[in-house]
C-alpha positions in Angstrom: 86.7 17.3 158.3 83.1 16.9 159.2 80.1 18.9 157.9 79.9 20.7 161.2 82.6 23.2 161.9 83.4 25.7 164.6 85.6 28.6 163.6 87.5 29.8 166.7 89.3 33.1 167.3 92.6 32.5 169.0 93.9 35.3 171.1 91.5 36.1 173.9 89.3 33.2 173.0 91.3 30.0 173.2 94.5 31.4 174.6 96.0 34.6 175.9 99.2 36.5 176.6 99.5 39.0 179.4 99.9 42.5 178.1 99.7 41.4 174.5 102.1 43.4 172.3 102.9 46.2 174.8 103.5 43.6 177.5 105.8 41.6 175.3 107.9 44.8 174.5 108.2 45.6 178.2 109.2 42.0 179.0 112.0 42.2 176.5 113.1 45.6 177.8 113.1 44.2 181.4 115.7 41.6 180.3 117.8 43.6 177.8 117.6 47.1 179.4 117.1 46.7 183.2 115.8 49.9 184.8 114.6 51.2 181.4 111.7 53.2 182.9 109.4 52.7 179.9 105.8 52.4 180.9 103.6 49.8 179.2 101.0 52.6 178.6 103.5 54.6 176.6 104.4 51.6 174.4 100.7 50.8 173.8 100.0 54.4 172.8 102.9 54.3 170.4 101.8 51.0 168.8 98.1 51.8 168.6 96.7 51.7 165.1 99.8 50.3 163.4 98.9 46.6 162.9 97.3 45.1 159.8 94.1 44.3 161.7 93.6 48.0 162.5 92.8 48.5 158.8 90.8 45.3 158.0 89.3 46.8 154.8 92.8 46.7 153.2 93.9 43.3 152.0 97.7 42.7 152.1 98.7 39.9 149.8 102.2 41.5 149.5 102.7 40.6 153.2 101.9 36.9 153.1 105.5 35.9 153.5 106.6 35.8 157.2 109.5 38.2 156.9 107.5 40.5 154.7 104.7 40.6 157.3 107.1 41.2 160.1 109.1 44.0 158.4 106.5 46.8 159.0 105.7 45.4 162.5 109.4 45.5 163.5 109.5 49.1 162.2 106.4 49.9 164.2 107.9 48.6 167.4 111.3 50.3 166.8 109.6 53.6 166.0 107.5 53.3 169.2 110.7 52.8 171.2 112.3 55.8 169.6 109.3 57.8 170.8 110.3 56.9 174.4 113.9 58.2 173.7 115.6 55.0 172.6 118.3 55.2 169.9 117.2 53.6 166.6 119.9 50.9 166.5 119.0 49.8 170.0 115.3 50.0 169.2 115.9 47.7 166.2 117.6 45.1 168.3 114.8 45.2 170.9 112.2 44.8 168.1 113.9 41.7 166.8 113.9 40.2 170.3 110.2 41.0 170.6 109.5 39.0 167.5 111.2 36.0 168.9 109.6 36.3 172.3 106.0 36.8 170.9 106.1 33.6 168.8 107.6 31.5 171.5 104.7 29.4 173.0 106.7 28.8 176.2 107.1 32.5 177.0 103.9 34.1 178.3 101.2 32.3 176.3 98.6 30.4 178.2 95.6 28.3 177.2 92.3 29.1 179.0 91.1 26.4 181.4 87.9 25.9 179.5 89.5 25.6 176.1 90.3 21.9 175.9 87.1 20.7 177.6 85.0 22.7 175.1 87.0 21.4 172.1 86.7 17.8 173.3 83.0 18.1 174.0 82.3 19.3 170.6 84.7 16.9 168.9 82.9 14.0 170.6 79.6 15.3 169.2 81.0 15.3 165.6 82.2 18.9 165.2 85.5 19.9 163.6 87.6 22.8 164.8 89.3 25.5 162.7 91.1 28.5 164.1 90.5 31.8 162.2 92.5 34.6 163.7 94.0 38.0 163.0 97.5 37.0 164.0 101.2 36.5 163.2 102.5 34.1 160.5 103.8 31.7 163.1 100.3 31.1 164.6 100.3 27.4 163.6 103.5 26.9 165.5 102.0 28.7 168.6 98.9 26.4 168.4 101.1 23.4 168.2 103.4 24.5 171.0 100.4 25.1 173.3 99.1 21.6 172.7 96.1 22.5 170.7 97.1 21.2 167.3 95.7 17.6 167.9 92.3 19.1 168.4 92.3 21.5 165.4 92.1 20.6 161.8 93.1 24.0 160.3 94.8 27.1 161.5 94.1 30.2 159.3 96.0 33.3 160.3 95.4 36.7 158.6 99.1 37.2 158.2 99.1 34.4 155.6 95.6 34.7 154.2 96.0 38.5 153.5 92.5 39.3 155.0 91.8 40.6 158.5 88.5 39.9 160.2 85.9 41.4 159.9 86.7 41.5 156.1 84.1 39.2 154.4 86.8 37.4 152.5 88.5 36.3 155.7 85.4 34.2 156.5 84.6 33.2 152.9 88.2 31.9 152.4 87.9 29.9 155.6 84.6 28.3 154.4 86.3 27.3 151.2 89.2 25.8 153.0 86.8 23.9 155.1 85.0 22.5 152.1 81.9 24.7 152.6 80.5 22.7 155.4 76.8 22.6 156.0 76.8 24.0 159.6 79.3 26.6 160.9 79.5 28.7 164.0 82.1 31.4 164.8 83.2 31.9 168.4 85.3 34.9 169.5 85.9 37.7 172.0 85.7 40.6 169.6 82.2 41.9 168.9 83.2 43.5 165.6 86.0 41.4 164.1 84.5 38.0 165.2 80.8 38.6 165.6 79.7 41.3 163.2 82.2 39.9 160.6 80.7 36.4 160.8 77.1 37.6 160.8 77.7 39.8 157.8 78.4 36.7 155.7 75.5 34.7 157.2 77.3 32.8 159.9 75.9 32.6 163.5 78.5 33.8 166.0 78.9 33.7 169.8 80.7 36.4 171.8 82.7 35.0 174.7 84.5 36.4 177.7 83.1 39.9 177.4 79.8 41.8 177.4 78.3 43.1 174.2 75.0 43.8 172.5 75.0 40.7 170.3 72.6 37.9 169.4 74.5 35.1 171.1 76.8 35.6 174.1 78.4 33.1 176.5 80.4 33.6 179.6 83.0 31.1 178.6 83.7 28.3 176.1 81.8 25.6 178.1 78.6 27.7 177.7 79.5 28.4 174.0 79.8 24.6 173.4 76.5 24.0 175.1 74.8 26.7 172.9 76.3 25.1 169.7 75.1 21.7 170.7 71.6 23.0 171.6 71.4 24.8 168.3 71.0 21.5 166.4 67.6 21.1 168.0 66.4 24.5 167.0 63.6 25.0 164.4 63.9 27.8 162.0 61.6 30.0 164.0 63.0 29.3 167.5 64.4 32.0 169.6 68.2 31.7 170.1 68.9 32.4 173.7 72.3 33.0 175.4 72.7 30.2 178.0 75.1 32.0 180.4 74.2 34.6 183.1 75.6 38.1 183.1 
């Protein structure tokens, strides 16, 4: 690993899945229970607030095993389905199917068009790439299945590290894993988890794919890569400008 590292968020930054968790539940219902009549909004409402990243101030070392991590998530999904009048035994079966669907890189997951060009451009300039994401235990397999593994040196998922961004230890642990490199940027689409979290431990960060009142923002990953490369020429007192238009 080089002394220049970019920490990348995954979901919403490098790749995306239509509908996220609620969408995945409805996809499974469409296959297993045709005509179910469950609206994605109802599922989202029932799931809201129940994931580990919704309480990032609470570490969860007891959930670092994959099955242990998934146990409360499966219960959350099954309970959500009970709220839309599904029997518990049936809801448990659907929840298990959701787990398998969500971690399958061939079902729903897509890489943004600007992901590989940005990774390659920075790699050619001597930067290493590490994914730091609030995500499932199987994230390394997802990254590999989507063809990103050859371009990434480490995949750090909160399900295994026990810390959710923006917890400071999520970033500090990543820096230790990377060998405490001299130059590090964080790139992500969440202004709190990715940007505020990184800046709180002294790392510059770029918000991508959404608006926000942040120091550095880029429309997409090509602009983010350009900003990172340009930063090498900044002096300590230089203004740090966002290169992309609104």
